[in-house]
Every structure is written in C-alpha cells, then in structure tokens.
C-alpha positions as CSV (number, residue, x, y, z in Angstrom):
1,M,-233.1,-100.1,-107.9
2,K,-230.0,-100.9,-105.8
3,K,-230.5,-101.8,-102.2
4,S,-228.0,-99.2,-101.0
5,L,-230.3,-96.4,-102.2
6,V,-232.9,-97.3,-99.6
7,L,-230.6,-95.5,-97.1
8,F,-232.1,-92.2,-98.2
9,L,-235.5,-93.1,-96.8
10,S,-234.9,-91.3,-93.6
11,M,-231.9,-89.1,-94.0
12,F,-231.4,-86.8,-91.0
13,A,-234.4,-88.2,-89.2
14,A,-233.9,-88.2,-85.4
15,T,-237.0,-90.3,-84.5
16,A,-236.5,-94.1,-84.9
17,V,-239.2,-95.7,-87.0
18,F,-237.9,-99.2,-86.7
19,A,-235.0,-100.9,-85.0
20,G,-231.7,-101.8,-86.6
21,P,-228.2,-102.8,-85.6
22,P,-226.3,-100.0,-83.7
23,A,-223.7,-97.9,-85.4
24,P,-220.1,-98.5,-84.4
25,K,-219.8,-95.7,-81.9
26,K,-216.9,-93.4,-82.8
27,E,-215.6,-90.8,-80.4
28,G,-217.5,-87.6,-81.3
29,I,-217.5,-84.1,-80.0
30,E,-217.0,-85.3,-76.4
31,G,-213.5,-86.7,-77.4
32,K,-210.3,-84.7,-77.2
33,D,-209.3,-85.7,-80.7
34,Y,-212.6,-84.9,-82.4
35,K,-212.4,-83.0,-85.6
36,W,-215.7,-81.7,-86.9
37,N,-215.0,-82.0,-90.6
38,A,-211.8,-84.0,-91.0
39,Q,-211.1,-84.5,-94.7
40,E,-210.7,-88.3,-94.7
41,G,-212.3,-91.6,-95.6
42,E,-215.2,-92.3,-97.9
43,K,-216.6,-88.8,-97.5
44,V,-213.7,-87.4,-99.5
45,E,-214.2,-90.0,-102.3
46,A,-217.9,-89.1,-102.7
47,L,-217.2,-85.3,-102.6
48,K,-214.7,-85.4,-105.4
49,L,-217.2,-87.1,-107.8
50,K,-219.6,-85.2,-110.0
51,G,-223.2,-86.2,-109.4
52,D,-225.5,-87.0,-112.2
53,K,-228.9,-85.5,-111.5
54,K,-230.8,-87.7,-114.0
55,R,-229.6,-90.8,-112.2
56,G,-230.2,-89.2,-108.9
57,E,-233.8,-88.4,-109.8
58,E,-234.5,-92.1,-110.4
59,A,-232.8,-93.1,-107.2
60,Y,-234.7,-90.5,-105.2
61,E,-238.0,-92.2,-105.9
62,V,-237.3,-94.4,-102.9
63,C,-236.5,-91.4,-100.7
64,G,-239.8,-89.7,-101.6
65,A,-241.7,-92.2,-99.4
66,C,-240.6,-90.3,-96.3
67,H,-239.2,-87.0,-97.6
68,L,-242.0,-86.6,-100.3
69,P,-241.3,-86.4,-104.0
70,S,-240.7,-82.6,-103.6
71,G,-238.1,-83.1,-100.9
72,A,-240.3,-81.2,-98.5
73,G,-240.1,-83.6,-95.6
74,R,-242.8,-83.5,-92.9
75,P,-244.0,-80.4,-91.0
76,D,-244.0,-82.3,-87.8
77,G,-240.2,-82.5,-88.0
78,T,-239.9,-86.3,-88.1
79,F,-238.4,-86.1,-91.6
80,P,-236.5,-82.9,-92.5
81,Q,-236.9,-80.8,-95.6
82,L,-234.0,-81.8,-98.0
83,A,-234.7,-79.9,-101.2
84,G,-232.0,-77.4,-102.1
85,Q,-229.6,-78.7,-99.5
86,H,-225.9,-78.5,-100.4
87,T,-224.4,-81.7,-101.7
88,T,-221.5,-81.3,-99.3
89,V,-223.8,-81.3,-96.3
90,L,-225.8,-84.3,-97.5
91,I,-222.6,-86.4,-98.1
92,K,-221.0,-85.4,-94.8
93,Q,-224.0,-86.3,-92.7
94,M,-224.4,-89.7,-94.4
95,A,-220.7,-90.4,-93.9
96,D,-221.0,-89.4,-90.3
97,I,-223.9,-91.8,-89.7
98,R,-222.0,-94.6,-91.3
99,A,-218.9,-93.8,-89.2
100,G,-220.8,-93.8,-86.0
101,L,-220.3,-90.1,-85.4
102,R,-224.0,-89.2,-85.7
103,D,-226.5,-91.3,-83.9
104,N,-229.4,-92.3,-86.0
105,P,-230.9,-95.7,-85.4
106,T,-233.4,-95.2,-88.2
107,M,-230.8,-94.4,-90.8
108,Y,-227.9,-96.5,-89.9
109,P,-229.1,-100.0,-91.1
110,F,-229.4,-98.5,-94.6
111,A,-226.4,-96.3,-94.4
112,A,-224.3,-99.3,-93.5
113,T,-225.2,-100.9,-96.9
114,L,-223.8,-98.0,-98.9
115,T,-220.9,-99.2,-101.1
116,D,-221.0,-96.8,-104.1
117,P,-219.9,-93.2,-103.6
118,Q,-221.2,-92.4,-107.0
119,E,-224.7,-93.2,-106.0
120,L,-224.4,-90.9,-103.1
121,A,-223.1,-88.1,-105.3
122,D,-225.9,-88.6,-107.8
123,V,-228.8,-88.5,-105.3
124,S,-227.2,-85.5,-103.5
125,A,-226.9,-83.6,-106.8
126,Y,-230.6,-84.2,-107.5
127,I,-231.7,-83.2,-104.0
128,E,-229.7,-80.0,-104.3
129,S,-231.3,-79.1,-107.6
130,L,-234.9,-79.2,-106.1
131,C,-236.6,-75.9,-105.3
132,I,-237.1,-75.2,-101.7
133,P,-240.8,-75.5,-100.6
134,I,-242.4,-72.3,-99.3
135,E,-245.2,-74.2,-97.5
136,H,-243.3,-75.7,-94.7
137,G,-243.8,-76.0,-90.9
138,K,-243.5,-72.7,-89.1
139,Y,-243.9,-71.6,-85.5
140,E,-247.6,-71.1,-85.0
141,G,-247.9,-69.8,-81.4
142,K,-250.1,-66.8,-80.6
143,D,-246.9,-64.9,-79.9
144,A,-245.4,-65.8,-83.3
145,A,-244.5,-62.2,-84.2
146,I,-242.8,-61.6,-80.9
147,M,-240.8,-64.9,-81.1
148,V,-239.7,-64.3,-84.7
149,A,-238.5,-60.8,-83.7
150,Q,-236.6,-62.1,-80.8
151,G,-235.2,-64.9,-82.9
152,K,-234.1,-62.5,-85.6
153,E,-232.1,-60.5,-83.1
154,L,-230.3,-63.6,-81.9
155,Y,-229.8,-64.9,-85.4
156,E,-228.2,-61.7,-86.7
157,K,-226.0,-61.5,-83.7
158,Q,-224.6,-65.0,-83.6
159,C,-225.8,-67.1,-86.6
160,K,-225.8,-64.9,-89.6
161,E,-222.0,-65.1,-90.1
162,C,-222.2,-68.9,-90.9
163,H,-225.7,-69.4,-92.1
164,K,-225.9,-66.1,-93.9
165,A,-228.7,-63.5,-94.2
166,N,-231.2,-65.7,-96.0
167,G,-230.3,-69.1,-94.4
168,E,-228.3,-70.2,-97.5
169,G,-225.4,-71.5,-95.5
170,E,-222.1,-72.0,-97.2
171,K,-221.5,-75.0,-99.4
172,E,-217.7,-75.0,-99.3
173,K,-217.6,-74.9,-95.5
174,F,-220.4,-77.6,-95.1
175,Y,-222.8,-75.1,-93.4
176,P,-226.3,-76.3,-94.2
177,V,-229.1,-74.5,-95.9
178,I,-231.8,-73.7,-93.2
179,A,-234.1,-71.6,-95.3
180,G,-237.4,-73.5,-95.8
181,Q,-236.6,-76.0,-93.0
182,H,-239.4,-77.0,-90.6
183,Y,-239.6,-75.2,-87.3
184,K,-240.0,-78.4,-85.2
185,Y,-237.0,-80.1,-86.9
186,L,-234.8,-77.0,-86.3
187,L,-235.8,-76.8,-82.7
188,R,-235.1,-80.5,-82.1
189,Q,-231.7,-80.3,-83.7
190,M,-230.7,-77.2,-81.9
191,T,-231.8,-78.6,-78.6
192,E,-229.8,-81.8,-79.2
193,I,-226.7,-79.8,-80.1
194,R,-227.0,-77.6,-77.0
195,D,-227.6,-80.6,-74.8
196,G,-224.7,-82.7,-76.2
197,H,-226.8,-85.3,-78.0
198,R,-225.7,-84.4,-81.5
199,R,-222.2,-86.0,-81.4
200,N,-221.1,-84.8,-84.8
201,A,-222.0,-81.1,-84.0
202,N,-219.7,-78.2,-85.0
203,P,-217.9,-77.1,-81.8
204,D,-218.2,-73.5,-82.8
205,M,-222.0,-73.8,-83.0
206,V,-222.1,-75.6,-79.6
207,K,-220.3,-72.7,-78.0
208,V,-222.8,-70.2,-79.5
209,I,-226.0,-72.0,-78.4
210,K,-224.8,-73.7,-75.2
211,P,-226.0,-70.7,-73.0
212,Y,-229.4,-70.5,-74.8
213,T,-232.5,-71.1,-72.8
214,D,-235.4,-73.2,-74.2
215,Q,-237.3,-70.0,-74.9
216,Q,-234.4,-68.6,-76.9
217,L,-234.1,-71.8,-78.9
218,I,-237.8,-71.6,-79.7
219,A,-237.4,-68.0,-80.8
220,I,-234.4,-68.6,-83.0
221,S,-236.0,-71.7,-84.6
222,A,-239.1,-69.7,-85.2
223,Y,-237.1,-67.0,-87.1
224,Q,-235.0,-69.6,-89.0
225,S,-238.1,-71.3,-90.3
226,S,-239.3,-68.0,-91.7
227,L,-236.2,-67.5,-93.9
228,T,-236.4,-67.8,-97.7
229,M,-233.6,-67.8,-100.3
230,P,-234.3,-65.6,-103.3
231,G,-234.1,-67.6,-106.5
232,S,-234.2,-70.9,-104.8
233,M,-237.8,-71.2,-103.5
234,C,-240.6,-73.0,-105.3
235,K,-243.2,-70.9,-107.0
236,P,-246.4,-70.4,-105.0
237,K,-249.2,-72.7,-105.9
238,A,-252.0,-71.3,-108.1
239,G,-254.4,-69.3,-106.1
240,K,-252.1,-68.8,-103.1
241,K,-250.1,-65.8,-102.2
242,K,-246.4,-66.0,-101.8
C-alpha cells in the first residue's frame, strides 16, 4: 500500500497523537483575503476525478485502525465518524490541512506526503459509500431530553438551511453530513469554530454561532448527534431496536 494513504489514519482528528512537522501556516479566516472555499489548487484536481470505490476500499484498510473498518470513528470524539461523508467535504478538508489552512498536527505529516489526487478521490468515494452507523456517541446527561429539545430549536432556526432537516448537508456546497456524528466531536468542533481556533471555518457559520454560550453549544451538539438520514443509516444489529 502506498505511503501516502497513511494520511487517512486520523482525518479530521483534533487531538494530536504524535508529533510531526508543522504545517506551512497560511492566512485563514483571520485574514482579510481569506476565501472559505476558493476553487483553486490541488483540491480542484482531485474533485474533478471519479473515485473508484473498489480501489478505495483497499486503501481504507489503513484508515480503519483509527476510524474503524465501518468508518464509525470513536465515541469519545478523538476520531470522527466518516462513513457517508460527502467526497467534496473529505477532499476539501484534506487539501486545507496540506495547505496550512486547517491546523491538525496529527494529520499533517501524512497529508504532506499526498502526491496522487486519484488516491484521494478513490478513498473518498469509498468512505462516502459506507452506511452511517446508528450506534454513535450521543449526549448522555440526565437532562438529555431538555438539551435535545433546546438544541432542536436552535438548529431549526439557524442551522437547518445549510445542514438540512436530517443533517445531510449539501454536497455541491461542501456542507458536511452531520447525521450520525459523535456528540463530543461535534461539540469540540463547534467550540473551536466559535472561539476562532478552526482557521478554515466557514465565515457564515462563525457569524451564526459566535454569540452562542457553552450551554447552547452543548444543546445544539446534543440535537445534531441525534439526527439520522433516512436511507443512509446502517441497519440495526440483530436483537437491537433501531
């Protein structure tokens, strides 16, 4: 297996597992010339290619060490749920890490070795084809029902337009699937976006959640982690209710 494919070991992970060379810092959302999704560079090259899911499945064997063979990631949020994610989102985030727009010390050493856009297109196509696990990390506080209800109100008011009713996002606009994502990962990412630590954040999203309190972020993350996409979720395991 090609060395470059090791880069998928920790895609989107925010917690560093081992040290590596720093990314070449590129001016992100804090810069006046920042463009959230500029159509340029290697991202465009990978996006125009058709991914081969069969080749992607073989390549994904390396990724499964962290994200699990199912693409379910880890409920503690260290490694996100990837299964069913749009190819556009997967490719954009990797390109941003390579370009120094998204800070990810864990991922960058591997992302820096990527030289074949076709490999990226293949693995992304396979990941997108995976069913979304239904047994993922959710908010488990005693006030779960209340938090989910509060989060639903916020979501439908300010998030639904982009992330859609069932958390399916929008592939053409690079809005990610959030259905089936782990609560702790969602909360961490939203907090980092609000606090200015996610340098490749969408400015429109920053404007929406900038005023949110910690409690509101908990509520909306609790609701988001409860979302499911009809027709895209994995089937319940034998003996378990859906």
